[in-house]
C-alpha positions as CSV (number, residue, x, y, z in Angstrom):
1,M,-67.1,-44.5,46.6
2,E,-65.8,-42.4,49.6
3,A,-62.2,-43.5,48.9
4,H,-62.7,-42.6,45.2
5,Q,-64.0,-39.1,46.2
6,A,-61.0,-38.6,48.4
7,R,-58.6,-39.5,45.5
8,T,-60.5,-37.2,43.1
9,K,-60.4,-34.3,45.6
10,Q,-56.6,-34.7,46.0
11,L,-56.2,-34.9,42.2
12,A,-58.3,-31.8,41.7
13,Q,-56.2,-29.9,44.2
14,Q,-53.0,-30.9,42.4
15,I,-54.3,-29.8,39.1
16,K,-55.6,-26.5,40.5
17,V,-52.1,-25.7,41.8
18,F,-50.7,-26.2,38.2
19,H,-53.4,-23.9,36.9
20,E,-52.8,-21.2,39.4
21,Q,-49.1,-21.2,38.7
22,K,-49.8,-21.2,35.0
23,Q,-47.6,-24.3,34.6
24,P,-48.4,-27.0,32.1
25,F,-48.5,-30.6,33.2
26,R,-49.0,-34.1,31.9
27,V,-50.8,-37.1,33.3
28,Y,-48.8,-40.1,34.3
29,H,-50.8,-43.4,34.2
30,G,-48.0,-45.8,35.0
31,S,-47.9,-47.5,31.7
32,T,-48.9,-47.1,28.1
33,N,-50.1,-49.2,25.2
34,S,-49.0,-46.7,22.6
35,T,-45.7,-47.0,20.7
36,R,-45.2,-43.3,20.7
37,R,-42.1,-42.0,22.4
38,T,-43.2,-40.5,25.8
39,T,-41.1,-39.3,28.8
40,Y,-42.5,-37.6,31.9
41,D,-40.8,-35.1,34.2
42,R,-41.6,-35.9,37.8
43,K,-42.1,-32.2,38.5
44,Q,-44.7,-31.7,35.8
45,I,-47.1,-34.5,36.3
46,V,-50.2,-35.5,38.1
47,D,-50.2,-39.2,38.9
48,T,-53.4,-41.1,38.3
49,S,-51.8,-44.6,38.5
50,G,-53.7,-45.2,41.8
51,F,-57.1,-44.7,40.1
52,N,-57.3,-48.4,39.5
53,H,-60.4,-49.5,41.4
54,V,-63.6,-51.2,40.2
55,I,-66.2,-49.3,42.3
56,S,-69.3,-51.4,41.5
57,V,-70.9,-53.7,38.9
58,N,-74.7,-53.4,38.6
59,S,-76.3,-56.5,36.9
60,E,-79.7,-54.7,36.6
61,K,-78.5,-51.5,35.0
62,L,-75.8,-53.5,33.0
63,Q,-73.2,-51.0,34.1
64,A,-69.9,-50.9,35.9
65,V,-68.5,-47.9,37.7
66,V,-64.7,-47.9,37.4
67,E,-61.8,-45.6,37.8
68,P,-59.9,-44.8,34.6
69,N,-56.7,-46.8,35.3
70,V,-58.6,-50.1,35.7
71,S,-57.1,-52.5,33.3
72,M,-59.4,-54.4,30.9
73,G,-58.2,-57.7,32.5
74,K,-59.3,-56.5,35.9
75,L,-62.6,-55.1,34.6
76,V,-63.5,-58.3,32.7
77,D,-62.7,-60.5,35.7
78,A,-65.0,-58.3,37.9
79,C,-67.8,-58.4,35.3
80,L,-67.6,-62.1,34.6
81,L,-68.5,-62.8,38.3
82,H,-71.9,-61.4,37.4
83,G,-72.2,-63.1,34.0
84,L,-71.4,-59.9,32.1
85,V,-68.6,-58.4,30.0
86,P,-68.0,-54.8,28.7
87,A,-69.6,-54.3,25.4
88,V,-66.2,-53.7,23.8
89,V,-63.0,-55.2,25.2
90,P,-59.7,-54.1,23.7
91,E,-57.5,-57.2,23.0
92,F,-54.7,-56.6,25.6
93,P,-55.5,-57.0,29.3
94,A,-53.2,-54.2,30.4
95,I,-55.1,-51.6,28.3
96,T,-57.0,-49.3,30.7
97,I,-60.6,-48.2,30.4
98,G,-59.5,-44.5,30.5
99,G,-56.9,-45.0,27.9
100,A,-59.4,-46.9,25.7
101,F,-61.9,-44.0,26.1
102,A,-59.5,-41.3,25.4
103,G,-57.6,-43.2,22.7
104,T,-60.3,-44.5,20.3
105,A,-59.7,-48.2,21.1
106,G,-61.8,-50.7,19.3
107,E,-62.0,-54.5,18.9
108,S,-64.0,-57.3,17.4
109,S,-67.3,-56.2,18.8
110,S,-66.8,-52.6,17.5
111,F,-68.7,-53.4,14.3
112,R,-71.8,-53.4,16.6
113,Y,-71.0,-50.9,19.4
114,G,-68.4,-48.6,18.0
115,F,-65.2,-47.6,19.8
116,V,-64.9,-48.1,23.5
117,D,-65.9,-44.4,24.1
118,K,-69.4,-45.1,22.8
119,T,-69.8,-47.8,25.4
120,V,-69.0,-45.4,28.3
121,A,-72.4,-44.0,29.5
122,E,-70.9,-41.3,31.7
123,I,-67.6,-39.8,32.6
124,E,-66.3,-37.8,35.6
125,I,-63.5,-35.4,34.5
126,V,-61.3,-33.0,36.3
127,L,-60.8,-29.9,34.2
128,S,-57.4,-28.0,34.1
129,T,-58.8,-25.5,36.5
130,G,-59.3,-28.2,39.2
131,E,-63.1,-28.3,38.7
132,T,-64.7,-31.7,38.7
133,M,-67.6,-32.3,36.2
134,K,-69.7,-35.1,35.0
135,A,-70.6,-35.5,31.3
136,S,-72.8,-37.9,29.3
137,P,-74.8,-37.8,26.1
138,H,-77.4,-35.9,28.1
139,L,-75.3,-33.8,30.5
140,N,-72.5,-31.5,29.2
141,A,-72.8,-33.5,26.0
142,D,-70.2,-31.4,24.1
143,L,-67.6,-32.2,26.8
144,Y,-68.5,-35.9,26.7
145,N,-68.2,-36.1,22.9
146,G,-65.1,-33.9,22.9
147,A,-63.3,-35.9,25.5
148,A,-63.8,-39.2,23.6
149,G,-60.7,-39.7,21.5
150,S,-59.1,-36.5,22.6
151,F,-56.1,-38.2,24.4
152,G,-56.7,-36.4,27.7
153,T,-56.4,-32.9,26.2
154,L,-59.7,-31.5,27.6
155,G,-59.2,-32.7,31.2
156,V,-58.2,-35.7,33.4
157,L,-60.6,-38.6,33.6
158,S,-61.4,-39.7,37.2
159,M,-64.3,-42.1,36.6
160,C,-66.2,-44.0,33.9
161,I,-69.5,-45.7,33.8
162,V,-69.1,-48.6,31.4
163,T,-72.0,-50.4,29.5
164,L,-72.1,-54.2,29.9
165,V,-73.7,-57.0,28.0
166,P,-74.7,-60.5,29.1
167,A,-72.0,-63.1,28.6
168,Q,-71.9,-66.9,28.5
169,Q,-69.1,-69.4,29.2
170,Y,-67.7,-69.8,25.8
171,I,-67.3,-68.1,22.4
172,E,-68.1,-70.3,19.4
173,V,-65.6,-69.1,16.8
174,T,-66.5,-69.8,13.2
175,Y,-63.6,-69.6,10.7
176,Y,-64.4,-68.7,7.1
177,P,-61.3,-69.1,4.8
178,I,-61.0,-66.4,2.2
179,T,-58.8,-66.1,-0.9
180,D,-58.0,-62.3,-1.0
181,S,-59.0,-58.9,0.4
182,R,-62.0,-58.7,-1.8
183,S,-63.5,-62.0,-0.5
184,A,-62.6,-60.8,3.0
185,V,-64.7,-57.7,2.5
186,K,-67.6,-59.6,1.0
187,K,-67.7,-62.1,3.9
188,T,-67.5,-59.3,6.5
189,E,-70.4,-57.4,4.9
190,E,-72.5,-60.5,5.2
191,L,-71.6,-61.2,8.8
192,V,-72.2,-57.7,10.1
193,E,-75.8,-58.1,9.2
194,D,-76.1,-61.3,11.3
195,E,-77.6,-60.4,14.6
196,S,-76.4,-63.6,16.2
197,V,-72.7,-62.5,15.7
198,S,-71.2,-60.7,18.7
199,Y,-67.6,-60.6,17.6
200,L,-66.0,-60.3,14.1
201,D,-62.5,-59.9,12.8
202,G,-60.1,-61.3,10.3
203,I,-56.5,-62.0,9.3
204,L,-54.8,-61.9,5.9
205,F,-51.8,-64.2,5.8
206,S,-50.9,-63.2,2.3
207,N,-52.5,-61.5,-0.7
208,T,-54.2,-64.9,-1.6
209,S,-55.1,-66.4,1.8
210,G,-56.7,-65.4,5.0
211,V,-59.6,-66.0,7.4
212,I,-62.7,-64.1,8.7
213,M,-63.7,-65.1,12.2
214,S,-67.1,-64.6,13.8
215,G,-67.8,-65.2,17.5
216,R,-71.1,-66.1,19.2
217,F,-71.8,-66.7,22.9
218,T,-72.7,-70.2,24.1
219,D,-72.9,-72.2,27.2
220,K,-72.8,-75.6,25.5
221,L,-70.0,-77.5,23.9
222,P,-70.6,-80.1,21.2
223,P,-70.0,-83.7,22.3
224,D,-66.4,-84.7,22.7
225,T,-65.2,-81.1,22.3
226,K,-62.7,-79.5,24.6
227,P,-62.4,-75.7,24.8
228,R,-59.3,-74.2,23.3
229,T,-57.1,-71.9,25.4
230,Y,-54.4,-69.4,24.5
231,S,-53.1,-68.0,27.8
232,K,-50.8,-70.8,29.0
233,A,-47.1,-71.0,27.9
234,S,-47.8,-74.4,26.3
235,D,-50.7,-73.0,24.2
236,P,-50.2,-72.0,20.6
237,Y,-50.6,-68.4,19.6
238,F,-54.1,-67.6,18.4
239,Y,-53.1,-66.4,15.0
240,S,-51.1,-69.6,14.2
241,E,-54.3,-71.6,14.9
242,A,-56.3,-69.3,12.8
243,K,-53.8,-69.8,10.0
244,K,-54.5,-73.6,10.1
245,H,-58.2,-72.9,9.6
246,S,-57.5,-70.6,6.6
247,R,-56.0,-73.6,4.8
248,K,-59.1,-75.7,4.8
249,S,-60.0,-75.1,1.2
250,G,-63.1,-73.1,1.7
251,N,-64.5,-75.3,4.4
252,I,-66.0,-73.6,7.4
253,S,-64.6,-74.8,10.8
254,Y,-65.2,-74.1,14.5
255,D,-63.5,-73.6,17.8
256,Y,-64.9,-73.1,21.3
257,I,-62.9,-70.7,23.5
258,P,-63.7,-69.7,27.1
259,T,-64.9,-66.1,27.1
260,R,-62.0,-64.5,28.9
261,E,-59.5,-66.5,26.8
262,Y,-61.2,-65.3,23.6
263,L,-61.3,-61.6,24.7
264,F,-57.5,-61.6,25.3
265,R,-56.6,-64.2,22.7
266,Y,-54.0,-61.9,21.1
267,D,-52.2,-61.0,24.3
268,R,-49.5,-63.7,24.1
269,G,-47.2,-62.6,21.3
270,A,-49.0,-59.3,20.9
271,F,-51.0,-60.6,17.9
272,W,-48.0,-61.9,15.9
273,T,-45.4,-59.2,16.6
274,A,-43.4,-61.5,18.8
275,K,-42.1,-63.2,15.7
276,W,-40.4,-59.9,14.8
277,A,-38.6,-60.1,18.2
278,F,-37.4,-63.6,17.4
279,E,-36.2,-62.4,14.0
280,Y,-34.3,-59.5,15.6
281,F,-32.5,-61.9,18.0
282,K,-32.1,-64.5,15.3
283,A,-33.7,-67.0,17.6
284,P,-35.6,-70.1,16.4
285,Y,-39.3,-69.3,16.2
286,N,-40.5,-72.6,17.4
287,R,-42.7,-74.0,20.2
288,V,-39.9,-74.8,22.5
289,F,-38.4,-71.3,22.5
290,R,-41.8,-69.6,22.7
291,R,-42.5,-71.6,25.8
292,I,-39.2,-70.9,27.4
293,L,-39.5,-67.1,26.7
294,D,-43.2,-66.9,27.4
295,G,-42.8,-64.5,30.3
296,L,-41.3,-61.9,28.0
297,L,-43.8,-62.3,25.2
298,H,-47.0,-60.9,26.7
299,T,-48.0,-57.4,25.5
300,E,-47.3,-55.5,28.7
301,T,-43.7,-56.7,28.9
302,M,-43.2,-56.3,25.2
303,Y,-44.4,-52.6,25.3
304,H,-41.9,-52.0,28.2
305,A,-39.0,-53.5,26.2
306,L,-40.0,-51.7,23.0
307,H,-40.0,-48.3,24.7
308,K,-36.7,-48.8,26.5
309,S,-34.9,-50.2,23.5
310,G,-35.9,-47.5,21.0
311,L,-36.9,-50.2,18.5
312,A,-40.3,-48.7,18.1
313,D,-38.7,-46.4,15.6
314,Q,-37.8,-49.3,13.3
315,Y,-41.2,-51.0,13.2
316,I,-44.3,-49.8,11.3
317,V,-47.2,-49.6,13.7
318,Q,-50.4,-48.4,12.1
319,D,-54.2,-49.0,12.6
320,I,-56.2,-47.4,9.8
321,G,-59.9,-47.5,9.0
322,F,-61.1,-47.4,5.4
323,P,-64.5,-47.6,3.7
324,Y,-65.0,-51.2,2.8
325,E,-64.7,-50.6,-0.9
326,E,-61.2,-49.1,-0.5
327,I,-59.8,-52.1,1.4
328,P,-58.6,-54.0,-1.7
329,A,-56.7,-51.0,-3.1
330,F,-55.0,-50.4,0.2
331,I,-54.0,-54.1,0.7
332,D,-52.7,-54.1,-2.9
333,Y,-50.6,-51.0,-2.1
334,L,-49.2,-52.7,1.0
335,D,-48.4,-55.8,-0.9
336,R,-46.4,-53.8,-3.4
337,T,-44.5,-51.7,-0.9
338,L,-44.0,-53.2,2.6
339,G,-45.0,-56.7,1.7
340,F,-45.2,-58.1,5.3
341,Y,-48.0,-60.3,6.7
342,P,-50.1,-61.1,8.7
343,I,-52.4,-58.1,8.5
344,W,-55.4,-57.7,10.8
345,L,-58.9,-56.7,9.6
346,C,-61.6,-55.5,12.0
347,P,-64.9,-53.8,11.0
348,L,-65.7,-50.7,13.0
349,L,-68.7,-48.3,13.6
350,L,-67.5,-44.7,13.5
351,D,-69.3,-42.0,15.5
352,S,-69.6,-38.6,13.7
353,E,-70.4,-36.7,16.9
354,V,-66.8,-36.7,18.3
355,A,-65.0,-33.4,18.2
356,L,-62.1,-34.8,16.3
357,H,-64.2,-36.4,13.5
358,P,-62.3,-36.1,10.2
359,K,-63.5,-33.5,7.7
360,D,-63.4,-35.8,4.7
361,P,-67.1,-36.3,3.7
362,A,-66.2,-39.6,2.0
363,I,-65.3,-41.2,5.3
364,K,-68.2,-43.4,6.2
365,N,-69.7,-44.6,9.5
366,R,-68.8,-48.2,8.7
367,L,-65.1,-48.8,8.2
368,M,-62.7,-51.7,8.1
369,N,-59.6,-51.3,10.3
370,V,-56.3,-52.5,8.9
371,G,-53.8,-53.4,11.6
372,L,-50.3,-53.1,10.1
373,W,-47.5,-54.1,12.4
374,G,-44.1,-55.1,11.1
375,P,-40.5,-54.1,10.3
376,G,-39.8,-50.8,8.6
377,P,-36.5,-49.2,7.4
378,T,-33.8,-49.0,10.1
379,N,-32.7,-45.7,8.7
380,W,-34.6,-42.9,10.5
381,P,-35.4,-40.6,7.5
382,Q,-36.4,-43.6,5.4
383,F,-38.6,-44.8,8.3
384,V,-40.4,-41.5,8.5
385,E,-40.9,-41.4,4.8
386,A,-42.4,-44.9,4.8
387,N,-44.9,-43.8,7.4
388,R,-45.7,-40.6,5.6
389,Q,-46.3,-42.5,2.4
390,I,-48.8,-44.6,4.3
391,E,-50.5,-41.5,5.6
392,K,-50.6,-40.1,2.1
393,K,-52.3,-43.2,0.8
394,T,-54.7,-43.2,3.8
395,K,-55.9,-39.7,2.8
396,E,-56.1,-40.7,-0.9
397,L,-58.4,-43.6,0.0
398,H,-60.5,-41.7,2.5
399,G,-59.1,-43.5,5.5
400,I,-58.7,-42.4,9.1
401,K,-55.9,-43.4,11.4
402,C,-56.0,-44.5,15.0
403,L,-53.8,-42.0,16.7
404,Y,-52.4,-44.2,19.4
405,A,-49.9,-45.3,16.8
406,H,-47.2,-43.6,14.8
407,A,-48.3,-40.2,13.4
408,Y,-45.9,-38.2,11.2
409,Y,-48.2,-35.5,9.9
410,T,-47.0,-31.9,10.1
411,E,-49.3,-29.7,12.1
412,D,-50.8,-28.1,9.0
413,E,-51.4,-31.6,7.5
414,F,-53.0,-32.8,10.8
415,W,-55.5,-30.0,10.9
416,E,-56.4,-30.4,7.2
417,I,-57.8,-33.8,8.3
418,Y,-59.4,-33.1,11.7
419,N,-61.9,-30.6,12.9
420,K,-59.8,-28.0,14.5
421,E,-62.5,-25.4,14.8
422,D,-64.9,-27.4,17.1
423,Y,-62.0,-28.8,19.1
424,T,-60.5,-25.3,19.7
425,V,-63.9,-24.0,20.9
426,L,-64.1,-26.9,23.4
427,R,-60.6,-26.3,24.6
428,E,-61.4,-22.6,25.3
429,K,-64.8,-23.2,26.8
430,Y,-63.4,-25.8,29.3
431,Q,-60.2,-23.8,29.9
432,A,-58.0,-26.7,28.6
433,T,-55.6,-24.6,26.6
434,S,-52.8,-25.1,29.2
435,L,-52.9,-28.8,28.5
436,P,-51.0,-30.2,25.5
437,S,-53.1,-30.2,22.3
438,V,-54.0,-33.5,20.6
439,Y,-51.5,-32.8,17.9
440,Q,-48.8,-32.3,20.5
441,K,-49.8,-35.6,22.2
442,V,-49.9,-37.8,19.2
443,S,-47.3,-36.4,16.8
444,A,-43.9,-38.1,16.3
445,N,-42.8,-34.6,15.2
446,P,-40.6,-35.5,12.2
447,E,-39.8,-31.8,11.6
448,K,-37.7,-31.5,14.8
449,A,-36.6,-35.1,15.6
450,T,-33.1,-36.1,14.6
451,E,-31.4,-39.5,14.6
452,A,-29.3,-38.4,17.6
453,S,-32.3,-37.3,19.6
454,R,-34.2,-40.6,18.8
455,N,-31.3,-42.6,20.3
456,Q,-31.1,-40.8,23.7
457,S,-34.0,-42.6,25.4
458,Y,-32.4,-46.1,25.3
459,I,-28.8,-45.2,25.4
460,G,-29.1,-43.5,28.8
461,S,-25.9,-44.0,30.8
462,T,-24.6,-46.7,28.4
463,K,-21.9,-46.0,25.9
464,A,-23.0,-44.3,22.7
465,W,-21.4,-47.0,20.6
466,A,-23.9,-49.5,22.1
467,K,-26.6,-48.5,19.7
468,E,-24.5,-49.6,16.8
469,I,-23.8,-53.1,18.0
470,W,-26.4,-55.9,17.5
471,P,-28.2,-56.9,19.6
472,M,-27.6,-54.2,22.2
473,R,-30.9,-52.4,21.7
474,G,-32.9,-55.5,22.2
475,L,-31.0,-56.7,25.2
476,Y,-31.2,-53.3,26.8
477,G,-34.9,-53.3,26.4
478,M,-35.4,-56.8,27.6
479,F,-33.4,-56.4,30.8
480,A,-35.1,-53.0,31.4
481,A,-38.5,-54.8,31.1
482,L,-37.4,-57.5,33.6
483,S,-36.3,-54.8,36.1
484,G,-39.9,-53.6,36.4
485,K,-38.9,-49.9,36.7
486,S,-41.0,-47.3,35.0
487,Y,-40.1,-46.9,31.3
488,L,-42.0,-43.6,31.1
489,M,-40.6,-41.5,34.0
490,S,-37.5,-39.4,33.7
491,K,-34.9,-39.5,36.5
492,K,-35.6,-35.9,37.4
């Protein structure tokens, strides 16, 4: 704890200097799990990448004290030594607890516990003035609720106390084949009421087939049963195995997965988005090539390549929560327009206390997230328009977007959706107005962006014609990822 206090004191001093000089700054974490375009100037950052320590795990209190840049993989490993896991574990091991708190991350236990921020019992935060404060539901509650999902626009997290739950060795996964989005919703509604279910999500493989998957902890395997793994290069991707279970003509089937393997089951191949990389390079999407290229096909490396290549601007990346009854209409809309599958389904519990809660009274506490990740138009104006049409349909069907992803709202449109009044009051009360606003942090800014400006990040010192020649973008991103150099920091 003394080392943490020393790091926090130094961070607070850096922030205080920016405040006294009336100079804006941004926080550099070292990596990101967002597809938004982000570049940092070395002269205008505070670096929190060293805040990556698990300070303690308390089995009696069911709490872990961690710094914000601790990855979920590291946190899970520390907790499993005590027979515990965080209540909500985002699906990629490189996601950090601070990023998950500030960025509304959720996963297959969020139908029970809500987003990650609701499983953080207390935060320590350095305000833009350099003052360090603690906040919880009972102490500075407005700051605690406001910081959740605010993308670091009220201050800089320096510590989190994370709620844990007892774990067992395996997750028993039950697969329920479904025939369309309506049957998916019906099965989900049944399972959220089952208290024995700890995890719940689903995948649509087409508009007529899919699977809903529930998970329960267990220490026992049935006779002659071997646990299934998904982390080795020789393992299948989780979604491809789930697809086999969806074809069993209504018959329920089971798998047994070691707990850590289950929590990060989507890491290899980043759910199923690796197949779009294979399509881009026109490479065979088979077991042999997936095994050979496995080192490039984990999420952390794929994010690196995606940012450096600029290809994030050609792929639709949206996570949107809808009231259950609106899911069939949205899936039908996607089937008519974009038409790509798989599509992820994940039930969520939404907290109405957060400062950025949407204004729409029809948005309910229980939502179904739709994870939509696939190829969009390669023409930039058409790509923006495709995303804006999704946002329009989202509003029409009383949905709410996860803002880690592409956001193409104008500023007026954004604040028609979110509660600007309460957010502004908090920003002024905690003297955070020198920090970027949440709109500035999450917006792709289609009003100002041009095709030329979008290309600059990956062209760099290469020839401008490189962007026109297939597969230069992908190769540039791939080799940049292999180099290990920061893909967020400018050369200044």
